[in-house]
N, CA, C and O atoms as a DFTB+ gen file, in Angstrom:
444 C
 N C O
     1  1      -8.403      45.644     -42.282
     2  2      -7.219      44.962     -41.827
     3  2      -6.985      45.217     -40.341
     4  3      -6.608      44.318     -39.588
     5  1      -7.213      46.434     -39.949
     6  2      -7.023      46.795     -38.557
     7  2      -8.050      46.085     -37.673
     8  3      -7.742      45.655     -36.561
     9  1      -9.250      45.975     -38.179
    10  2     -10.318      45.287     -37.449
    11  2      -9.951      43.817     -37.243
    12  3     -10.200      43.254     -36.178
    13  1      -9.371      43.214     -38.246
    14  2      -8.967      41.804     -38.153
    15  2      -7.862      41.627     -37.123
    16  3      -7.875      40.652     -36.372
    17  1      -6.925      42.530     -37.074
    18  2      -5.835      42.470     -36.093
    19  2      -6.394      42.587     -34.678
    20  3      -5.957      41.877     -33.772
    21  1      -7.368      43.491     -34.491
    22  2      -8.005      43.621     -33.177
    23  2      -8.722      42.328     -32.777
    24  3      -8.632      41.885     -31.632
    25  1      -9.426      41.737     -33.726
    26  2     -10.173      40.512     -33.459
    27  2      -9.217      39.380     -33.064
    28  3      -9.494      38.634     -32.125
    29  1      -8.108      39.254     -33.771
    30  2      -7.112      38.219     -33.451
    31  2      -6.517      38.478     -32.069
    32  3      -6.338      37.541     -31.291
    33  1      -6.212      39.723     -31.758
    34  2      -5.660      40.063     -30.445
    35  2      -6.674      39.775     -29.344
    36  3      -6.312      39.249     -28.292
    37  1      -7.928      40.113     -29.575
    38  2      -8.979      39.875     -28.593
    39  2      -9.186      38.375     -28.366
    40  3      -9.313      37.935     -27.224
    41  1      -9.219      37.591     -29.442
    42  2      -9.360      36.144     -29.311
    43  2      -8.153      35.526     -28.604
    44  3      -8.307      34.626     -27.779
    45  1      -6.972      36.004     -28.924
    46  2      -5.764      35.511     -28.270
    47  2      -5.809      35.798     -26.775
    48  3      -5.454      34.940     -25.968
    49  1      -6.241      36.998     -26.403
    50  2      -6.363      37.372     -25.005
    51  2      -7.399      36.498     -24.309
    52  3      -7.183      36.055     -23.181
    53  1      -8.511      36.252     -24.969
    54  2      -9.563      35.420     -24.405
    55  2      -9.065      33.990     -24.176
    56  3      -9.296      33.413     -23.114
    57  1      -8.388      33.428     -25.163
    58  2      -7.840      32.077     -25.026
    59  2      -6.823      32.038     -23.890
    60  3      -6.816      31.086     -23.110
    61  1      -5.976      33.040     -23.782
    62  2      -4.983      33.094     -22.710
    63  2      -5.667      33.152     -21.347
    64  3      -5.269      32.434     -20.430
    65  1      -6.680      33.986     -21.200
    66  2      -7.381      34.108     -19.918
    67  2      -8.076      32.800     -19.532
    68  3      -8.042      32.401     -18.368
    69  1      -8.697      32.139     -20.491
    70  2      -9.337      30.855     -20.205
    71  2      -8.290      29.835     -19.777
    72  3      -8.526      29.061     -18.849
    73  1      -7.147      29.824     -20.433
    74  2      -6.072      28.892     -20.104
    75  2      -5.529      29.154     -18.702
    76  3      -5.256      28.208     -17.963
    77  1      -5.369      30.408     -18.331
    78  2      -4.824      30.765     -17.018
    79  2      -5.822      30.475     -15.904
    80  3      -5.434      30.002     -14.835
    81  1      -7.089      30.749     -16.138
    82  2      -8.104      30.634     -15.099
    83  2      -8.593      29.191     -14.918
    84  3      -9.034      28.835     -13.826
    85  1      -8.527      28.370     -15.941
    86  2      -9.018      26.994     -15.855
    87  2      -8.161      26.196     -14.875
    88  3      -6.937      26.166     -15.002
    89  1      -8.810      25.538     -13.880
    90  2      -8.038      24.749     -12.913
    91  2      -7.437      23.507     -13.563
    92  3      -7.989      22.938     -14.505
    93  1      -6.311      23.120     -13.036
    94  2      -5.636      21.920     -13.526
    95  2      -6.319      20.710     -12.914
    96  3      -6.673      20.742     -11.736
    97  1      -6.511      19.653     -13.671
    98  2      -7.233      18.474     -13.205
    99  2      -6.376      17.430     -12.529
   100  3      -6.833      16.297     -12.377
   101  1      -5.173      17.738     -12.119
   102  2      -4.308      16.750     -11.485
   103  2      -4.726      16.517     -10.041
   104  3      -5.126      17.445      -9.339
   105  1      -4.628      15.272      -9.613
   106  2      -4.951      14.925      -8.225
   107  2      -3.795      15.344      -7.324
   108  3      -2.641      15.395      -7.750
   109  1      -4.125      15.641      -6.078
   110  2      -3.085      16.082      -5.158
   111  2      -2.436      14.928      -4.403
   112  3      -1.525      15.159      -3.608
   113  1      -2.880      13.689      -4.629
   114  2      -2.234      12.533      -4.025
   115  2      -2.673      12.242      -2.603
   116  3      -2.047      11.419      -1.935
   117  1      -3.711      12.876      -2.119
   118  2      -4.186      12.590      -0.774
   119  2      -5.623      12.082      -0.831
   120  3      -6.367      12.365      -1.770
   121  1      -5.986      11.332       0.194
   122  2      -7.327      10.787       0.289
   123  2      -7.694      10.733       1.766
   124  3      -6.868      10.362       2.601
   125  1      -8.908      11.094       2.084
   126  2      -9.373      11.029       3.459
   127  2     -10.045       9.683       3.690
   128  3     -10.915       9.275       2.921
   129  1      -9.636       8.994       4.756
   130  2     -10.180       7.683       5.079
   131  2     -10.854       7.716       6.442
   132  3     -10.487       8.508       7.311
   133  1     -11.832       6.859       6.618
   134  2     -12.488       6.715       7.914
   135  2     -11.968       5.423       8.537
   136  3     -12.233       4.331       8.033
   137  1     -11.228       5.556       9.633
   138  2     -10.640       4.395      10.308
   139  2     -11.432       4.085      11.565
   140  3     -11.909       4.980      12.263
   141  1     -11.560       2.792      11.837
   142  2     -12.249       2.332      13.039
   143  2     -11.212       1.722      13.974
   144  3     -10.481       0.805      13.598
   145  1     -11.158       2.241      15.192
   146  2     -10.260       1.718      16.218
   147  2     -11.121       0.998      17.247
   148  3     -12.041       1.596      17.804
   149  1     -10.841      -0.266      17.508
   150  2     -11.651      -1.062      18.423
   151  2     -10.803      -1.791      19.450
   152  3     -11.199      -2.855      19.924
   153  1      -9.664      -1.255      19.802
   154  2      -8.766      -1.928      20.735
   155  2      -8.465      -3.350      20.248
   156  3      -8.552      -4.313      21.009
   157  1      -8.111      -3.458      18.973
   158  2      -7.836      -4.753      18.358
   159  2      -6.564      -5.355      18.936
   160  3      -5.618      -4.636      19.256
   161  1      -6.546      -6.665      19.067
   162  2      -5.365      -7.371      19.550
   163  2      -4.728      -8.134      18.404
   164  3      -5.409      -8.621      17.502
   165  1      -3.406      -8.227      18.457
   166  2      -2.663      -9.007      17.475
   167  2      -2.129     -10.231      18.209
   168  3      -1.380     -10.097      19.176
   169  1      -2.510     -11.424      17.755
   170  2      -2.074     -12.666      18.389
   171  2      -1.358     -13.499      17.342
   172  3      -1.931     -13.823      16.301
   173  1      -0.093     -13.849      17.616
   174  2       0.707     -14.672      16.705
   175  2       1.132     -15.919      17.459
   176  3       1.796     -15.833      18.493
   177  1       0.749     -17.071      16.941
   178  2       1.067     -18.358      17.569
   179  2       0.669     -18.381      19.049
   180  3       1.409     -18.894      19.888
   181  1      -0.479     -17.832      19.354
   182  2      -0.999     -17.848      20.719
   183  2      -0.450     -16.764      21.630
   184  3      -0.877     -16.654      22.780
   185  1       0.477     -15.969      21.145
   186  2       1.087     -14.914      21.956
   187  2       0.528     -13.558      21.527
   188  3       0.595     -13.191      20.354
   189  1      -0.025     -12.817      22.495
   190  2      -0.551     -11.485      22.205
   191  2       0.602     -10.502      22.095
   192  3       1.445     -10.418      22.988
   193  1       0.635      -9.764      21.002
   194  2       1.699      -8.782      20.774
   195  2       1.237      -7.407      21.236
   196  3       0.074      -7.044      21.060
   197  1       2.146      -6.652      21.822
   198  2       1.878      -5.297      22.267
   199  2       2.592      -4.341      21.323
   200  3       3.780      -4.497      21.042
   201  1       1.850      -3.347      20.836
   202  2       2.428      -2.391      19.895
   203  2       2.057      -0.973      20.286
   204  3       0.979      -0.728      20.826
   205  1       2.962      -0.040      20.008
   206  2       2.641       1.371      20.219
   207  2       1.846       1.925      19.029
   208  3       1.339       3.045      19.086
   209  1       1.741       1.140      17.958
   210  2       0.948       1.499      16.777
   211  2      -0.327       0.667      16.804
   212  3      -0.277      -0.544      16.590
   213  1      -1.473       1.300      17.064
   214  2      -2.719       0.572      17.215
   215  2      -3.267       0.100      15.875
   216  3      -3.347       0.885      14.930
   217  1      -3.645      -1.177      15.780
   218  2      -4.287      -1.666      14.554
   219  2      -5.624      -0.954      14.333
   220  3      -6.257      -0.496      15.284
   221  1      -6.044      -0.868      13.076
   222  2      -7.314      -0.211      12.767
   223  2      -7.938      -0.855      11.539
   224  3      -7.296      -1.633      10.834
   225  1      -9.205      -0.516      11.293
   226  2      -9.962      -1.073      10.171
   227  2     -10.396       0.067       9.258
   228  3     -10.928       1.075       9.724
   229  1     -10.167      -0.097       7.947
   230  2     -10.628       0.848       6.932
   231  2     -11.313       0.043       5.839
   232  3     -10.709      -0.859       5.258
   233  1     -12.559       0.360       5.559
   234  2     -13.325      -0.317       4.510
   235  2     -13.292      -1.842       4.642
   236  3     -13.187      -2.551       3.642
   237  1     -13.383      -2.344       5.877
   238  2     -13.431      -3.780       6.110
   239  2     -12.080      -4.477       6.077
   240  3     -12.020      -5.701       6.192
   241  1     -10.996      -3.727       5.923
   242  2      -9.651      -4.303       5.903
   243  2      -8.937      -3.900       7.183
   244  3      -8.910      -2.721       7.538
   245  1      -8.353      -4.882       7.881
   246  2      -7.639      -4.617       9.127
   247  2      -6.167      -4.347       8.819
   248  3      -5.518      -5.128       8.124
   249  1      -5.656      -3.252       9.334
   250  2      -4.260      -2.859       9.134
   251  2      -3.498      -3.036      10.444
   252  3      -3.920      -2.543      11.490
   253  1      -2.387      -3.735      10.376
   254  2      -1.548      -3.980      11.556
   255  2      -0.117      -3.578      11.237
   256  3       0.260      -3.515      10.067
   257  1       0.685      -3.305      12.260
   258  2       2.098      -2.954      12.005
   259  2       2.854      -4.157      11.436
   260  3       3.046      -5.159      12.125
   261  1       3.274      -4.053      10.195
   262  2       3.904      -5.179       9.497
   263  2       5.223      -5.602      10.151
   264  3       5.544      -6.790      10.176
   265  1       5.981      -4.651      10.673
   266  2       7.248      -5.006      11.317
   267  2       7.004      -5.866      12.554
   268  3       7.695      -6.862      12.767
   269  1       6.033      -5.487      13.360
   270  2       5.726      -6.223      14.583
   271  2       5.324      -7.661      14.267
   272  3       5.839      -8.601      14.872
   273  1       4.410      -7.827      13.327
   274  2       3.933      -9.164      12.974
   275  2       5.034      -9.982      12.312
   276  3       5.209     -11.156      12.638
   277  1       5.773      -9.385      11.394
   278  2       6.837     -10.109      10.689
   279  2       7.923     -10.579      11.644
   280  3       8.344     -11.735      11.591
   281  1       8.373      -9.693      12.509
   282  2       9.437     -10.065      13.443
   283  2       8.954     -11.096      14.458
   284  3       9.751     -11.900      14.942
   285  1       7.660     -11.085      14.789
   286  2       7.115     -12.086      15.710
   287  2       7.128     -13.481      15.085
   288  3       7.117     -14.483      15.800
   289  1       7.151     -13.548      13.758
   290  2       7.199     -14.842      13.075
   291  2       8.626     -15.213      12.654
   292  3       8.833     -16.204      11.954
   293  1       9.596     -14.420      13.081
   294  2      10.990     -14.729      12.786
   295  2      11.538     -14.086      11.531
   296  3      12.686     -14.339      11.163
   297  1      10.757     -13.270      10.872
   298  2      11.213     -12.608       9.643
   299  2      11.934     -11.303       9.986
   300  3      11.786     -10.768      11.085
   301  1      12.702     -10.811       9.042
   302  2      13.325      -9.497       9.191
   303  2      12.638      -8.539       8.228
   304  3      12.145      -8.941       7.174
   305  1      12.613      -7.268       8.607
   306  2      11.925      -6.263       7.805
   307  2      12.890      -5.125       7.507
   308  3      13.564      -4.623       8.407
   309  1      12.954      -4.726       6.259
   310  2      13.791      -3.603       5.844
   311  2      12.950      -2.642       5.016
   312  3      11.975      -3.040       4.380
   313  1      13.340      -1.376       5.032
   314  2      12.660      -0.344       4.256
   315  2      13.583       0.116       3.147
   316  3      14.716       0.519       3.410
   317  1      13.112       0.062       1.908
   318  2      13.845       0.549       0.747
   319  2      13.188       1.869       0.332
   320  3      12.255       1.890      -0.470
   321  1      13.695       2.960       0.893
   322  2      13.117       4.268       0.635
   323  2      13.245       4.708      -0.813
   324  3      12.367       5.401      -1.327
   325  1      14.317       4.317      -1.475
   326  2      14.533       4.719      -2.864
   327  2      13.444       4.149      -3.776
   328  3      13.008       4.810      -4.719
   329  1      13.011       2.923      -3.490
   330  2      11.992       2.289      -4.333
   331  2      10.615       2.313      -3.674
   332  3       9.630       1.885      -4.276
   333  1      10.543       2.816      -2.433
   334  2       9.263       2.904      -1.736
   335  2       8.646       1.552      -1.463
   336  3       7.477       1.326      -1.776
   337  1       9.430       0.639      -0.875
   338  2       8.899      -0.688      -0.617
   339  2       9.417      -1.262       0.700
   340  3      10.502      -0.919       1.170
   341  1       8.615      -2.134       1.268
   342  2       8.974      -2.873       2.472
   343  2       9.478      -4.227       2.019
   344  3       8.849      -4.884       1.189
   345  1      10.616      -4.649       2.563
   346  2      11.190      -5.942       2.180
   347  2      11.152      -6.849       3.407
   348  3      11.791      -6.566       4.421
   349  1      10.398      -7.940       3.302
   350  2      10.285      -8.906       4.392
   351  2      11.032     -10.157       3.972
   352  3      10.762     -10.729       2.916
   353  1      11.978     -10.579       4.810
   354  2      12.772     -11.761       4.520
   355  2      12.483     -12.807       5.587
   356  3      12.689     -12.573       6.778
   357  1      12.005     -13.960       5.145
   358  2      11.716     -15.041       6.075
   359  2      12.888     -16.002       6.104
   360  3      13.779     -15.951       5.256
   361  1      12.871     -16.875       7.092
   362  2      13.894     -17.908       7.140
   363  2      13.693     -18.827       5.947
   364  3      12.622     -18.846       5.340
   365  1      14.729     -19.587       5.615
   366  2      14.650     -20.482       4.460
   367  2      13.422     -21.377       4.580
   368  3      13.171     -21.971       5.629
   369  1      12.682     -21.463       3.517
   370  2      11.493     -22.306       3.492
   371  2      11.571     -23.258       2.315
   372  3      12.339     -23.060       1.374
   373  1      10.762     -24.288       2.393
   374  2      10.726     -25.255       1.301
   375  2       9.812     -24.739       0.202
   376  3       8.822     -24.058       0.471
   377  1      10.150     -25.068      -1.033
   378  2       9.250     -24.708      -2.112
   379  2       8.121     -25.740      -2.197
   380  3       8.173     -26.770      -1.525
   381  1       7.123     -25.474      -3.002
   382  2       5.936     -26.331      -3.055
   383  2       6.289     -27.747      -3.503
   384  3       5.670     -28.702      -3.034
   385  1       7.257     -27.909      -4.391
   386  2       7.637     -29.248      -4.864
   387  2       8.192     -30.077      -3.716
   388  3       7.888     -31.264      -3.602
   389  1       9.021     -29.443      -2.845
   390  2       9.569     -30.155      -1.696
   391  2       8.471     -30.549      -0.717
   392  3       8.487     -31.652      -0.172
   393  1       7.527     -29.658      -0.496
   394  2       6.414     -29.950       0.412
   395  2       5.581     -31.099      -0.136
   396  3       5.204     -32.000       0.614
   397  1       5.287     -31.080      -1.436
   398  2       4.508     -32.146      -2.059
   399  2       5.229     -33.490      -1.948
   400  3       4.602     -34.524      -1.719
   401  1       6.549     -33.464      -2.112
   402  2       7.326     -34.695      -2.025
   403  2       7.253     -35.274      -0.616
   404  3       7.075     -36.481      -0.457
   405  1       7.387     -34.437       0.404
   406  2       7.315     -34.901       1.792
   407  2       5.925     -35.443       2.102
   408  3       5.794     -36.464       2.777
   409  1       4.892     -34.771       1.617
   410  2       3.520     -35.251       1.832
   411  2       3.329     -36.619       1.187
   412  3       2.737     -37.516       1.787
   413  1       3.825     -36.774      -0.022
   414  2       3.679     -38.045      -0.736
   415  2       4.417     -39.154      -0.001
   416  3       3.885     -40.252       0.164
   417  1       5.656     -38.871       0.447
   418  2       6.425     -39.879       1.182
   419  2       5.716     -40.238       2.481
   420  3       5.656     -41.414       2.840
   421  1       5.189     -39.269       3.180
   422  2       4.463     -39.519       4.434
   423  2       3.227     -40.375       4.173
   424  3       2.920     -41.285       4.943
   425  1       2.525     -40.080       3.088
   426  2       1.319     -40.827       2.741
   427  2       1.676     -42.290       2.450
   428  3       0.993     -43.212       2.895
   429  1       2.762     -42.477       1.692
   430  2       3.160     -43.833       1.338
   431  2       3.629     -44.617       2.557
   432  3       3.517     -45.842       2.586
   433  1       4.152     -43.923       3.562
   434  2       4.610     -44.600       4.772
   435  2       3.473     -44.818       5.761
   436  3       3.672     -45.414       6.820
   437  1       2.294     -44.340       5.420
   438  2       1.128     -44.576       6.256
   439  2       0.897     -43.551       7.346
   440  3       0.159     -43.819       8.294
   441  1       1.509     -42.384       7.234
   442  2       1.293     -41.338       8.245
   443  2       0.050     -40.569       7.974
   444  3      -0.285     -39.652       8.725
């Protein structure tokens, strides 16, 4: 009986040590990226924009300052920190049905 108690205690200790020493498999939420800076220019409607935040390329995707580009097109930009999102609001635009209707009317009028 005493031998069995020792064996259970030894196994319990072994399981505890393995549990404590085993690393946790959770990711730390960071990633290292290789960015390419090439003195990229941002041109909106023929106007070159100047920014203190330099555009760059990562994995073939070009990243530009969204506020600079959005505001250059007349949109407003807000940051919603609670939800972790950028909100871009453009001026009132027509929906696709309105655009299709104007195209159809123009076509029928011979434009």
